Structure formats: structure tokens, C-alpha cells
PANU-486454 format. One line per 2 residues: number of its first residue (from 1); for each residue x, y, z of C-alpha. Coordinates in Angstrom, 3 decimals. Example, Ala and Ser with C-alpha at 12.3 -4.5 7.8 and 13.67 -1.06 7.14 Angstrom:
BEGIN
1> 12.300/-4.500/7.800 | 13.670/-1.060/7.140
END
This chain:
BEGIN
1> 236.397/121.549/137.265 | 233.637/119.570/135.544
3> 231.312/121.487/133.299 | 228.658/121.409/135.959
5> 231.002/122.753/138.683 | 232.328/125.420/136.219
7> 228.816/126.584/135.523 | 227.727/126.606/139.089
9> 230.832/128.720/139.852 | 230.089/130.983/137.082
11> 226.502/131.466/138.331 | 227.824/132.278/141.735
13> 230.550/134.668/140.569 | 228.340/136.497/138.205
15> 226.024/137.504/141.059 | 228.092/138.149/144.040
17> 226.043/138.461/147.279 | 222.838/136.871/145.706
19> 221.519/133.912/147.590 | 220.443/131.265/145.309
21> 218.109/128.363/146.719 | 218.325/124.790/145.475
23> 215.376/125.210/143.085 | 216.897/128.319/141.412
25> 220.153/126.547/140.914 | 218.482/123.433/139.411
27> 216.417/125.530/137.011 | 219.591/127.541/135.826
29> 221.999/124.609/135.548 | 219.796/121.585/134.554
31> 216.472/123.362/133.326 | 213.777/120.992/132.493
33> 215.967/118.057/132.151 | 216.392/117.663/135.851
35> 214.937/114.497/137.601 | 215.723/113.573/140.973
37> 216.291/114.874/144.505 | 217.262/118.616/144.716
39> 219.838/117.770/147.446 | 222.113/116.991/144.633
41> 222.869/120.752/144.563 | 224.481/120.172/148.068
43> 226.738/117.571/146.615 | 227.980/119.689/143.602
45> 228.538/122.732/146.040 | 230.543/120.399/148.334
47> 232.668/119.210/145.396 | 233.121/122.648/144.145
49> 234.355/123.977/147.516 | 236.787/121.149/147.652
51> 238.447/122.429/144.526 | 238.298/126.212/145.342
53> 238.280/126.947/148.996 | 241.347/127.031/151.142
55> 239.622/125.077/153.736 | 236.472/123.671/152.457
57> 235.228/122.798/155.993 | 235.261/126.673/156.625
59> 234.330/128.080/153.244 | 234.988/131.751/152.494
61> 233.890/132.052/148.977 | 230.692/129.892/148.581
63> 228.633/130.593/151.773 | 225.695/128.686/153.119
65> 222.865/130.966/154.094 | 221.009/128.687/156.461
67> 217.522/127.785/155.700 | 217.839/129.687/152.304
69> 220.722/128.624/150.126 | 224.029/129.634/148.950
71> 225.869/132.689/147.959 | 229.454/133.877/146.530
73> 231.182/136.180/148.742 | 234.737/137.597/147.923
75> 236.477/138.091/151.214 | 238.864/140.456/149.875
77> 236.010/142.942/148.657 | 234.736/144.953/151.476
END
């Protein structure tokens, strides 16, 4: 994983079930140093999914909450 992907994964895993919107993730990962389109978060989530998901097209760990953002779920924990 890249440093950014690792920090993104750590953010998700440290807060299971919490839904993060793009703005919150940008603030957490880039802080005041961010300039650009917030959709870059989607790109980094997609890259992370390719590396950790058994089937990135049907993610089981990093889930999309439509219209809100992303969250981490452990499918093995009920």
C-alpha cells in the first residue's frame, strides 16, 4: 500500500461502521494542504479496494453508502 492508502485504510479500520464523506476524509488525510477535486477520494478508495478486496467490483470491507460516503465493515463480525 502507498502511504495514503495505508492512512485511508487505518482511518476506516479504526472507526468500523462510521460513514465518512469525502470532505471528512480529505480533512483527515490531506488537511489544509488539499487543492483539487474531492472526487480524488473515490480514486484512492478504488485503488485500495483493488488491493484488499477479494472482489473489488463487489466490495465487502469498504462499502459505499450511496449519497453519503464510505464505511468499513468486517463481514466476519456480526
